[in-house]
C-alpha positions in Angstrom: 14.7 10.0 -5.8 14.8 6.7 -7.5 12.0 4.3 -6.7 13.1 1.3 -4.6 9.8 -0.4 -3.9 8.6 -3.0 -6.3 4.9 -3.8 -7.2 4.6 -6.8 -4.9 6.2 -5.0 -2.0 3.8 -2.1 -2.6 0.8 -4.4 -2.5 1.9 -6.1 0.7 2.5 -2.7 2.3 -0.9 -1.4 1.2 -2.6 -4.5 2.5 -0.8 -4.3 5.8 -1.7 -0.6 6.1 -5.4 -1.4 5.6 -5.3 -4.2 8.2 -3.7 -1.8 10.7 -6.2 0.9 9.9 -9.1 -1.6 10.3 -7.8 -2.7 13.7 -7.6 1.0 14.7 -11.1 1.8 13.6 -12.9 -1.3 14.9 -11.6 -0.8 18.4 -9.7 -4.1 18.6 -8.9 -4.7 22.3 -5.4 -3.2 22.4 -4.1 -0.4 24.7 -4.6 3.1 23.4 -1.0 3.9 22.8 -0.8 1.0 20.4 -3.8 2.3 18.5 -1.7 5.5 17.7 1.4 3.5 16.9 -0.5 1.3 14.5 -2.2 4.2 12.8 1.1 5.9 12.3 2.7 2.7 10.9 -0.3 2.3 8.6 0.2 5.9 7.3 3.9 5.3 6.8 3.3 2.0 4.9 0.7 3.5 2.7 2.8 6.6 1.9 5.8 4.5 1.0 3.7 2.2 -1.2 2.1 5.1 -3.0 5.3 7.0 -3.7 7.5 3.9 -4.2 10.3 5.1 -2.0 11.3 3.7 1.3 13.9 5.7 3.3 15.0 2.6 5.2 15.6 0.7 1.9 17.6 3.7 0.7 19.6 3.7 4.0 20.5 0.0 3.7 20.9 -0.1 -0.1 17.9 -2.4 -0.7 15.6 -2.3 -3.7 12.7 -4.5 -4.6 11.9 -2.6 -7.7 12.9 -4.6 -10.7 11.9 -2.0 -13.2 13.7 -0.7 -16.3 17.2 0.5 -15.6 17.7 -1.1 -12.3 20.0 -4.0 -13.3 23.8 -3.7 -13.9 23.4 -4.6 -17.6 21.3 -1.5 -18.5 22.9 1.3 -20.4 22.3 5.1 -20.0 19.6 5.1 -22.7 17.4 2.6 -20.7 18.1 -0.3 -23.0 18.2 -3.3 -20.8 19.6 -6.8 -21.4 17.9 -8.3 -18.4 
Protein backbone atom coordinates (compact mmCIF):
# COMPACT_ATOMS: atom_id res chain seq x y z
CA UNK A 1 0.00 0.00 0.00
CA UNK A 2 1.02 3.57 -0.62
CA UNK A 3 1.88 5.61 2.46
CA UNK A 4 -0.68 8.30 3.24
CA UNK A 5 0.62 9.72 6.53
CA UNK A 6 3.13 12.57 6.41
CA UNK A 7 5.94 13.21 8.88
CA UNK A 8 4.11 15.88 10.91
CA UNK A 9 1.02 13.68 11.10
CA UNK A 10 3.16 10.77 12.29
CA UNK A 11 4.79 12.88 15.01
CA UNK A 12 1.40 14.10 16.26
CA UNK A 13 0.06 10.53 16.28
CA UNK A 14 3.12 9.27 18.17
CA UNK A 15 2.89 12.04 20.75
CA UNK A 16 -0.81 11.41 21.29
CA UNK A 17 -0.17 7.68 21.62
CA UNK A 18 2.42 8.30 24.34
CA UNK A 19 0.07 10.66 26.17
CA UNK A 20 -2.72 8.05 26.13
CA UNK A 21 -0.31 5.33 27.26
CA UNK A 22 0.96 7.61 30.06
CA UNK A 23 -2.60 8.21 31.25
CA UNK A 24 -3.20 4.45 31.20
CA UNK A 25 -0.08 3.55 33.17
CA UNK A 26 -0.32 6.35 35.76
CA UNK A 27 -3.86 5.37 36.80
CA UNK A 28 -5.41 8.70 35.89
CA UNK A 29 -8.86 8.78 37.57
CA UNK A 30 -10.97 7.54 34.65
CA UNK A 31 -13.34 4.54 34.57
CA UNK A 32 -11.72 1.20 33.76
CA UNK A 33 -13.41 0.80 30.38
CA UNK A 34 -11.85 4.04 29.20
CA UNK A 35 -8.40 2.78 30.21
CA UNK A 36 -8.80 -0.06 27.73
CA UNK A 37 -10.22 2.18 25.00
CA UNK A 38 -7.38 4.64 25.48
CA UNK A 39 -4.74 1.92 25.34
CA UNK A 40 -6.25 0.46 22.16
CA UNK A 41 -6.39 3.94 20.60
CA UNK A 42 -2.74 4.52 21.57
CA UNK A 43 -1.75 1.23 19.92
CA UNK A 44 -3.65 2.11 16.76
CA UNK A 45 -2.12 5.60 16.57
CA UNK A 46 1.38 4.27 17.13
CA UNK A 47 0.97 1.49 14.54
CA UNK A 48 -0.35 3.88 11.89
CA UNK A 49 2.48 6.32 12.62
CA UNK A 50 5.14 3.61 12.35
CA UNK A 51 3.82 2.05 9.13
CA UNK A 52 2.71 5.35 7.56
CA UNK A 53 -0.65 3.98 6.46
CA UNK A 54 -4.05 4.94 7.85
CA UNK A 55 -7.03 2.81 6.76
CA UNK A 56 -9.43 5.70 7.46
CA UNK A 57 -7.36 8.07 5.32
CA UNK A 58 -7.44 5.46 2.53
CA UNK A 59 -11.21 5.08 2.88
CA UNK A 60 -11.82 8.83 2.56
CA UNK A 61 -9.05 9.48 0.01
CA UNK A 62 -6.99 11.68 2.34
CA UNK A 63 -3.20 11.88 2.27
CA UNK A 64 -0.95 14.05 4.41
CA UNK A 65 2.16 12.52 2.85
CA UNK A 66 3.75 15.07 0.55
CA UNK A 67 6.58 12.76 -0.45
CA UNK A 68 7.99 12.11 -3.90
CA UNK A 69 5.44 10.99 -6.46
CA UNK A 70 2.33 12.15 -4.63
CA UNK A 71 1.49 15.25 -6.63
CA UNK A 72 -0.31 15.33 -9.98
CA UNK A 73 2.75 16.73 -11.78
CA UNK A 74 5.02 13.73 -11.15
CA UNK A 75 5.73 11.30 -13.95
CA UNK A 76 6.12 7.50 -13.76
CA UNK A 77 9.88 7.72 -13.21
CA UNK A 78 9.46 9.71 -10.00
CA UNK A 79 10.62 12.99 -11.52
CA UNK A 80 8.59 15.65 -9.80
CA UNK A 81 7.94 19.24 -10.80
CA UNK A 82 6.40 20.18 -7.44
